[in-house]
N, C-alpha and C positions, 0 to 999 in steps of 0.2 A: 688616963687615956694617952696614947702615943700620937704625936703630931704626924709621924710618918711610920708606915709599916710595910715591909716587903716591897719597897719601891726600887726598881732598877731602871736607870736612864742612861743611855749612851749618846754622846754627841761627837760627831766626827768633823774634821775640818772640811771646808767647802760645802757646808749644808746649813740650813736653817731648820731648827726643831722648835715647834710651838709647845709651850706648857700652859695648859688652860684648866679651868675648873671653877666651881662656885666659890664665893668668899668662904674662907675657913677650910679650904680643901687641903692646904699644906704647901701651896706653891712658894710662898715667901720663905718658909722653913727650909724647903729643899734648896732654894737658891742660896740661903745663908750657909747651909751645910756644904754645898759645892764650892762656895767662895771663901770659906774659912771664918765666917762670922758666927757660926754655931758649929758644935762638934757632936757627932752622933754617939749614942750610947752603944749602938751596934752597927755593923756594916762598915764599909770603907769607901773612900773616894780615891780614884786613880787618875793620874794625868799621864797619858802615854803608858809606858810600862812601869811607872813609879807610883807607889802608894803615897798619897799626900794627906791622909786623914788628919794627921797631927800638925800639919803645917799652918802657920799663921796666914791671915789674909794677905799681908804684905809680901810674904815669901811666894805665895801662889801667884800674885800679880807679877812679880819679877820673873816667874817661870812661864808667863804667857797666858794666865787666866785672869781676865778683867771683868768688871761688872759696872752697871749703872745702878742708881737707886731711885725709889719712888719719889723721894724728897731730895732736892738739890743738895749736893755737897761741894758746890763750887766755892771758891774764895771770893766772897761777895764784894770786897773792896778792890779787887783786881779787875782789870779789863777782861773782856772775852778772850782776846788774843793771849794775854798773859796767863789766863787759866789753862789754856791748851798747852802753852809752852812749859809751864810748871809741871804738868802731867808728863810731858816728854822728858824733861830734865830729871824727874823722879826715878826713871828707869835707866839713867846713865847716858842719855843722849847729850851730845855737845850743844852749846848755846846756838851756834849758827844753824845746825841741822834741826834743832828744836823749833827755831823761828820759821824755817822753811816748811817744816811739817805742819805747824800751826796754820800757816797761810793756805796750804793745800787743803787741809781739813775744813777750815772755815768756808772755803769756796765750795767744797763738796756738799756741805751741810747748809748752804745758803745763809751763812752768818758773816760774810765778808763786810757787809755794810755796817755791822755792829761790832767790828773788831776792837775798836777803842772805847766802847761803851762799858761802864762798870757792870759787872755781872748782877749786881743787886737791882738793876733797873729793868732786867729782861722780863718780857711776858712769859707766861708759863710754857707755851709751846717752844719758844726760843731757848728757854732754860733746859728743856728736855734735849734739844739738839746739841746744846753745849755739853751736856753730860755725855752724849755719844761721842762728840769730838774729843773730849778729854780721855775717854776710854781708848779710842783709836790711836791717840797720840802715843800710847805705850806700845803700839804695834803688837797686839796680843794674837795668840793662836786661837783662843777661844774667848767669846764675849757673851756675857749674860746680861740681857737687856730687860730690866724690870719695869714693865709698864711704860715704855718709852713714848707711846703715842698719847698718853693721858694729857689732856689740855690742848691737844692739837686741833685746830679747826678742821672740819671735814674736808674742806677744799684743799688742804695741804697734805692729806693722807696719801694721794698717789705719789707725790714727791718723796715723802718719807719712806714709802714702800720701796722706792728705787734706792734710797740710802741703805736700807737693810740689805737689799740685794747686792749692793756694791761692797758691803762688808764681807759678804760671802764670796763674790765673784772677783773683785779687784784686790781685796786684802787677803783673800784666801783663808779667812777665819771660819771657825764653826760658831754658829750663833744659836743661843738658847733664848727664845723670845717669849716673855711672859706678858700677856696683854689680854684685856677684856674686849678689845675691838676685833670682832670676828672677821670683818672685811680685811683687816690687815693680816690677821693670822692665816686665814684661808687663802689670801692672795699671794703670800710670800713664802710660806713654810713648805719644806719638802716632806716633813713628817710632823705629826702632832701627838703629844702625850697628854692624856687627860687624868687629872687627879680628882678624887672625891673622898672626903673624910680620911685623908691621909694614905689612901691606897690608890694604886693604878686602876682606873676604871676602863680605859681603852687606850690603844696606841695604834697608829697607822697613818696612811696617806690622808690628805685632806678630804678626798671624796668618801673614804671609808668612815671618817669621823663625822662628816656632814650627815650621813645616813644612819648613824648609830642611835637607836632609840634609847639606850641606856644613858648616853650623853645628853640627849634632849631632856630626859627625865631628871637628871642631876641639875640641869640649869633651870628647868621649869618647876621642879618640885612635885612632879607628878609620876605616877606609875605608868610605864609604857604599856599600851594595849595594842595587841595585834589581832586582827580579824582574819579568820580563814575564809577564803573566797569559795 
């Protein structure tokens, strides 16, 4: 059985595209293929006009394609600020600029008060925000956010929604948002791509996806029924 089949997804700068689907739909596999952590047996990945299918994840990151992970990959013994600085230094930013960029991002993400706290002591929601800060520190053109809202208290969702918007509007990046939180996905995405069993089930604007019976069936495990009036 193929994890993905006949899936075509396009992400442009200055937009947020949601990637949703039930567990096992192939979302994580697609993100891994796009970011260079898995390689497809067929098909290709392009960045701008360049085919990058065989590129390593590190080379893709340096070319402006960055991602977060479901599980933290922060340096747990370093402070929150140092984690963001290291990410900036990793793409060739000078030390002074890296520190300034870290300060700006920690303020944007509401982490300034935790700047000198070891990353190992962060609550799950703060850890997610640190992951986003580390990605933005590389000044990417495209960002793949893998379940960034997991563990966030519901009360913090509006603020995080604004963070995602700022990645699109202020940083000018294209954002692929993978999340199960439909309030976040419907509230911030310009387009939504739905996977089910490794295939594209639907794609369109949030209002189109909200009213799609096939999407509802995939999530609820039921056969959609339509009645003629």
